[in-house]
C-alpha positions as a printed NumPy array, in Angstrom:
array([[  6.681, -13.947, -17.462],
       [  4.803, -14.22 , -13.814],
       [  7.177, -12.131, -12.555],
       [  6.768,  -9.501, -14.681],
       [  2.901,  -9.759, -14.742],
       [  3.608,  -9.531, -11.1  ],
       [  5.233,  -5.833, -11.248],
       [  3.328,  -4.716, -14.194],
       [  0.106,  -4.84 , -11.895],
       [  2.315,  -3.518,  -8.866],
       [  3.192,  -0.681, -10.704],
       [ -0.145,   0.001, -12.293],
       [ -1.941,  -0.126,  -8.793],
       [  0.615,   2.428,  -7.42 ],
       [  0.15 ,   5.011, -10.991],
       [ -3.818,   4.132, -10.234],
       [ -3.816,   4.489,  -6.656],
       [ -1.809,   8.068,  -6.896],
       [ -4.492,  10.102,  -9.347],
       [ -5.052,  12.39 ,  -6.83 ],
       [ -9.395,  12.67 ,  -6.959],
       [ -9.796,  14.819,  -3.797],
       [ -7.059,  17.22 ,  -5.776],
       [ -9.599,  16.723,  -9.189],
       [-13.312,  17.358,  -7.691],
       [-12.061,  20.467,  -5.722],
       [-10.379,  23.022,  -8.15 ],
       [-13.923,  21.634, -10.275],
       [-16.123,  22.118,  -7.74 ],
       [-14.092,  25.552,  -5.574],
       [-10.738,  26.477,  -7.799],
       [ -8.708,  25.845,  -4.651],
       [ -6.016,  23.195,  -4.479],
       [ -6.516,  21.381,  -1.029],
       [ -2.856,  20.773,  -1.07 ],
       [ -3.27 ,  24.403,   0.659],
       [ -6.549,  23.903,   2.71 ],
       [ -7.127,  22.662,   6.663],
       [ -4.618,  19.918,   6.654],
       [ -3.517,  19.525,   2.966],
       [ -4.485,  16.295,   2.445],
       [ -6.309,  14.928,  -0.658],
       [ -9.011,  12.312,   1.209],
       [-12.359,  13.038,   1.807],
       [-12.363,  14.259,   5.062],
       [-10.129,  17.833,   3.234],
       [-11.822,  17.242,  -0.103],
       [-15.676,  17.934,   2.059],
       [-13.734,  20.346,   4.367],
       [-12.441,  22.431,   1.398],
       [-15.695,  21.839,  -1.097],
       [-18.464,  20.411,   0.461],
       [-20.   ,  16.886,   1.702],
       [-20.946,  15.875,  -2.228],
       [-17.228,  16.333,  -2.894],
       [-16.425,  15.177,  -0.158],
       [-17.972,  12.005,  -0.827],
       [-16.632,  11.739,  -4.252],
       [-13.436,  11.901,  -3.62 ],
       [-13.648,   9.117,  -1.157],
       [-15.507,   6.496,  -2.871],
       [-13.043,   6.95 ,  -6.575],
       [-10.114,   6.627,  -3.777],
       [-12.258,   3.828,  -2.27 ],
       [-12.455,   2.23 ,  -5.849],
       [ -8.965,   2.214,  -7.211],
       [ -7.613,   0.251,  -4.326],
       [-10.563,  -2.181,  -5.037],
       [ -9.954,  -2.069,  -8.78 ],
       [ -6.55 ,  -2.886,  -7.684],
       [ -7.324,  -5.934,  -6.103],
       [ -9.839,  -6.818,  -8.772],
       [ -7.348,  -6.622, -11.234],
       [ -4.414,  -8.708,  -9.211],
       [ -7.16 , -11.705,  -8.478],
       [ -8.444, -11.687, -12.5  ],
       [ -4.704, -11.657, -14.065],
       [ -2.845, -13.983, -11.387],
       [ -6.064, -15.993,  -9.764],
       [ -3.718, -18.312,  -7.509],
       [ -0.842, -15.438,  -6.781],
       [ -2.171, -14.594,  -3.252],
       [  0.652, -12.579,  -2.209],
       [ -0.112,  -9.601,  -5.495],
       [ -3.748,  -9.831,  -4.491],
       [ -2.289,  -8.492,  -1.199],
       [  0.25 ,  -6.471,  -2.919],
       [ -1.876,  -4.541,  -5.632],
       [ -3.93 ,  -2.696,  -3.344],
       [ -1.69 ,  -2.049,  -1.082],
       [  0.705,  -0.566,  -3.879],
       [ -2.682,   1.701,  -4.528],
       [ -3.016,   3.032,  -0.617],
       [  0.582,   3.733,  -0.974],
       [  0.32 ,   5.798,  -4.577],
       [ -2.415,   7.23 ,  -2.974],
       [ -0.993,   8.481,   0.328],
       [  2.27 ,   9.671,  -1.657],
       [  1.144,  10.529,  -4.734],
       [  3.716,  11.106,  -7.904],
       [  1.642,  13.039,  -9.939],
       [  1.748,  15.568,  -6.51 ],
       [  5.195,  15.305,  -6.49 ],
       [  7.267,  19.236,  -5.696],
       [ 10.017,  20.602,  -3.675],
       [  9.781,  21.824,  -0.774],
       [ 11.512,  25.027,   0.873],
       [ 14.557,  23.258,   1.377],
       [ 15.106,  21.492,  -1.901],
       [ 13.447,  18.776,  -1.259],
       [ 10.976,  16.052,  -2.495],
       [  8.136,  15.502,  -1.516],
       [  4.739,  13.537,  -2.576],
       [  1.205,  14.543,  -1.576],
       [ -1.827,  12.529,  -0.423],
       [ -4.227,  11.315,   1.631],
       [ -4.145,   9.376,   4.639],
       [ -5.165,   6.032,   3.116],
       [ -8.549,   5.344,   5.369],
       [-11.134,   4.801,   2.353],
       [ -8.649,   3.191,  -0.077],
       [ -7.473,   1.493,   2.558],
       [-11.606,  -0.048,   3.107],
       [-11.543,  -0.361,  -0.758],
       [ -8.673,  -3.059,  -0.837],
       [-10.509,  -4.81 ,   1.744],
       [-13.657,  -5.015,  -0.869],
       [-11.557,  -6.127,  -3.276],
       [-10.309,  -9.167,  -1.456],
       [-13.57 ,  -9.96 ,  -0.494],
       [-16.754,  -7.149,  -1.107],
       [-18.769,  -8.001,   2.788],
       [-15.83 ,  -6.596,   4.599],
       [-17.414,  -3.348,   3.565],
       [-20.568,  -4.315,   5.65 ],
       [-18.608,  -4.707,   8.796],
       [-15.651,  -2.307,   8.369],
       [-18.001,   1.215,   6.703],
       [-19.983,   0.78 ,  10.459],
       [-17.001,   0.429,  12.583],
       [-15.355,   3.707,  10.816],
       [-18.442,   5.331,  10.317],
       [-19.277,   5.209,  14.833],
       [-15.422,   5.824,  15.478],
       [-16.373,   9.039,  13.538],
       [-19.594,   9.892,  14.182],
       [-19.551,   8.815,  17.998],
       [-16.085,   8.604,  19.084],
       [-15.277,  11.806,  17.201],
       [-11.83 ,  11.552,  15.94 ],
       [-11.692,  11.311,  12.108],
       [ -8.197,   9.518,  12.721],
       [ -9.644,   6.867,  15.243],
       [-12.023,   5.711,  11.994],
       [ -9.369,   5.969,   9.305],
       [ -6.891,   3.879,  11.678],
       [-10.289,   1.445,  12.626],
       [-10.095,   0.236,   9.101],
       [ -6.771,  -1.759,   9.139],
       [ -7.49 ,  -3.515,  12.434],
       [-10.637,  -4.847,  11.314],
       [ -9.775,  -5.534,   8.62 ],
       [ -6.714,  -7.637,   9.686],
       [ -9.714,  -9.51 ,  12.516],
       [-12.079, -10.176,   9.008],
       [ -9.329, -12.148,   7.127],
       [ -7.884, -13.928,  10.329],
       [-11.337, -14.945,  11.162],
       [-12.096, -15.935,   7.434],
       [ -8.498, -17.539,   7.139],
       [ -9.302, -19.469,  10.365],
       [-13.047, -21.548,   8.986],
       [-10.959, -21.954,   5.65 ],
       [-13.226, -18.84 ,   3.953],
       [-10.35 , -17.241,   2.837],
       [ -6.033, -17.657,   2.519],
       [ -4.316, -16.612,   5.168],
       [ -2.222, -13.785,   3.004],
       [ -4.881, -12.157,   3.493],
       [ -4.524, -11.162,   6.328],
       [ -1.458,  -9.119,   5.504],
       [ -2.724,  -7.515,   4.055],
       [ -5.016,  -5.824,   6.555],
       [ -1.42 ,  -5.2  ,   8.602],
       [  0.23 ,  -3.992,   6.098],
       [ -2.748,  -1.102,   5.813],
       [ -2.696,  -0.782,   9.719],
       [  0.965,   0.112,   9.144],
       [  0.635,   2.725,   6.508],
       [ -2.247,   4.589,   7.884],
       [ -0.034,   4.407,  11.191],
       [  2.845,   6.128,   9.432],
       [  0.359,   8.715,   7.747],
       [ -1.435,   9.851,  10.878],
       [  1.464,  10.211,  13.037],
       [  0.798,  13.604,  13.716],
       [ -2.83 ,  13.226,  14.861],
       [ -1.613,  10.384,  17.055],
       [  0.686,  13.227,  18.889],
       [ -2.602,  15.458,  18.989],
       [ -4.656,  12.492,  20.311],
       [ -2.185,  11.299,  23.539],
       [ -1.689,  15.051,  24.043],
       [ -5.655,  15.472,  24.068],
       [ -5.335,  18.522,  21.006],
       [ -6.676,  16.108,  18.472],
       [-10.04 ,  18.131,  16.539],
       [-12.818,  16.495,  16.934],
       [-15.331,  15.905,  14.647],
       [-19.383,  14.136,  14.019],
       [-21.499,  14.788,  16.891],
       [-18.504,  16.26 ,  18.823],
       [-17.357,  18.912,  15.826],
       [-16.616,  22.452,  16.96 ],
       [-17.268,  25.674,  14.674],
       [-14.481,  25.621,  12.117],
       [-12.297,  27.982,  10.583],
       [-13.33 ,  29.987,   7.244],
       [-12.839,  28.317,   4.267],
       [ -9.178,  28.065,   3.294],
       [ -7.112,  28.712,   6.493],
       [ -4.565,  25.254,   6.506],
       [ -4.119,  23.567,  10.193],
       [ -3.561,  20.547,  11.864],
       [ -6.398,  17.6  ,  11.351],
       [ -6.909,  15.068,   8.597]])
């Protein structure tokens, strides 16, 4: 019975995580398909580019809550199954990055699942496991975004900081060691999703944002980015 509950939690977490709030909100605001704007991702950064700050903020907040909700449900239904606490928000992040609701065929006939990079839901998952983590993750991510100037680094910082937070908590006996795995898996997913951005970082061609942002192209022109 426990195995069945665990499978249902993970499947449900994926389906909740796959809800494309960026696509929904941008379409309501502008009538555009956010997948055809700028980077083509569905997260808060691209939604903000497509439809403004409030739409981007609403998208990021909704994506954040998807994974937090998955963690809360897992902890409620299976309070002693720490590995499910970890895997439920990870399933939500996977759903966000590869949404079954956004499946389509590419020009070669291959099935493609659209989604975001996973930054907001990764932070939400950490919040769902330990709420005060947001007080550490958010300021660091904002510093990376506005003062270092790279959205990709801000996104990848979420997993790294989660690892450090849960490792410290486990070391002092305040949370299980299994939670460290959450940060590791989240960071792997973030790095995988941001492979093009990482290549541009190394080549020096990654676009800067925040205080270092340059003037952008007219809305609706798709180009590399987050």
